Steps between C-alpha positions, in 0.01 A plus 500: 500500500509533879801338666287261707326369188831460320644300792195271502549425130863404565411230754460244219853565371820324611743756355502864402738681271687756709669772297795677658698773330866548418657839563463578128121445527485160327241267653606147598205265549540201732240239594468481879293310753287721716254494787209722594465552874278756668425675173868545412708331235832353613790369295784317671837465334869484586624839618805473274300435181530734203135605531556613859809695394294674228220583747749647744660706223187637331209442743283406199293186437208419274244222513278407207125542532328185626360262237 
C-alpha cells in the first residue's frame, strides 16, 4: 500500500501501536498518540522515555498496517 494511502487510513484512529526494539531484538509495543501533518506521521513523547532510549540505541521502529 502506498504511504500516502496508509496515512489517509490512519486519520480515523486516535492511537497507533509503535513497536520499538530492545538491543536483543525483542519488540516492545506501546500505544501512542500521533498526528499527520504535511504527509508525515509524528509521534511526540518525553525524550527520557524508555521508547526513546530504545530508538536511540537501535534506530528501529515498526508500525502496524492501517486497519
